[in-house]
C-alpha positions in Angstrom: 0.0 0.0 0.0 1.4 3.4 -1.0 1.0 6.5 1.1 -1.1 9.4 -0.4 1.0 12.3 -1.6 0.0 15.7 -0.2 -0.7 17.1 -3.7 -3.6 14.6 -4.2 -5.4 15.2 -0.9 -7.7 18.0 -2.2 -8.9 15.8 -5.1 -9.7 12.9 -2.7 -11.4 15.1 -0.2 -13.7 16.4 -2.9 -14.5 12.8 -3.9 -15.3 11.7 -0.3 -17.5 14.8 0.3 -20.2 13.3 -1.9 -20.3 9.8 -0.1 -19.4 7.5 -3.0 -20.0 3.8 -2.7 -16.3 3.0 -3.1 -13.1 4.7 -4.0 -9.8 3.1 -5.1 -6.7 5.1 -5.8 -3.9 3.4 -7.9 -0.3 4.5 -8.1 0.5 4.1 -11.9 3.5 6.4 -12.0 5.9 3.5 -12.7 3.5 2.0 -15.3 2.5 4.8 -17.6 3.7 8.2 -18.8 0.3 10.0 -19.0 -0.6 10.2 -15.3 0.7 9.4 -11.8 -2.6 8.4 -10.0 -5.9 6.8 -11.2 -8.8 7.3 -8.9 -11.8 5.0 -9.5 -15.0 6.1 -7.8 -18.2 4.1 -7.6 -21.6 5.9 -7.5 -24.9 4.2 -7.0 -26.8 6.0 -9.8 -26.3 8.1 -12.9 -27.4 11.2 -10.9 -24.7 10.5 -8.3 -22.1 10.1 -11.0 -23.0 13.5 -12.3 -23.2 15.1 -8.8 -19.8 13.7 -7.8 -18.1 14.8 -11.0 -19.6 18.3 -10.9 -18.7 18.7 -7.2 -15.0 17.7 -7.9 -14.8 20.2 -10.8 -16.4 23.0 -8.7 -14.2 22.3 -5.7 -11.0 22.2 -7.7 -11.9 25.4 -9.6 -12.3 27.1 -6.2 -8.6 26.0 -5.6 -7.8 27.4 -9.0 -7.2 24.0 -10.5 -8.8 23.4 -13.9 -9.3 20.0 -15.5 -7.4 19.4 -18.7 -10.4 17.5 -20.0 -13.7 16.0 -19.0 -16.0 13.5 -20.6 -19.3 11.8 -19.8 -20.5 14.0 -17.0 -24.0 14.7 -18.3 -24.6 11.1 -19.4 -23.9 9.9 -15.9 -22.7 6.4 -16.6 -18.9 7.1 -16.6 -17.4 10.5 -16.0 -13.7 11.1 -16.7 -11.9 14.1 -15.1 -8.3 14.5 -16.3 -6.1 16.8 -14.1 -2.9 15.6 -15.7 -1.1 14.0 -12.8 -4.3 12.5 -11.5 -7.2 11.1 -13.5 -10.5 10.5 -11.8 -13.0 8.0 -13.1 -16.5 8.2 -11.7 -18.5 5.1 -12.6 -22.1 4.0 -12.1 -21.9 0.5 -10.5 -22.7 -1.5 -13.6 -20.2 0.4 -15.7 -17.5 0.0 -13.0 -18.0 -3.7 -13.0 -18.0 -3.9 -16.8 -14.8 -1.9 -17.4 -13.0 -3.4 -14.3 -10.1 -0.8 -14.2 -9.0 -2.2 -10.9 -8.4 -5.5 -12.6 -6.6 -3.9 -15.5 -4.2 -2.2 -13.1 -4.1 -5.2 -10.8 -0.3 -5.2 -10.5 0.0 -1.4 -9.6 0.1 -0.5 -5.9 -3.0 0.8 -4.2 -2.9 4.1 -2.3 -4.0 4.1 1.3 -7.2 6.1 1.6 -7.9 5.2 5.3 -7.6 8.8 6.4 -10.8 9.6 4.5 -12.8 6.8 6.1 -15.7 8.1 8.2 -15.9 6.8 11.8 -18.9 4.6 10.8 -16.6 2.9 8.2 -13.7 2.3 10.5 -13.7 -1.2 12.0 
């Protein structure tokens, strides 16, 4: 398990503010040249996919961080937010299962997100 770098905390805080069903962060820096971290967020509905993606964009703009590109936000099945060194995928549950990005990046180390767990989620 890899420790979360300070530069990525604002992105993850934005994700967890909208109570996703699950979040996985994968350290892909040693595996690819186009990004350092992939974040895979599971939302329970199309509406929640859109709400989470829009919240992240708004929150990051407040910090003067603009996405390099976004896709799929209005459709609500799979939203992609590209911030360069971090790419955030927000999936509706069925799409997340179908695309299985965690399986695709199975050999890459996971980033410890336990600091974002709510007291109810802590064992």
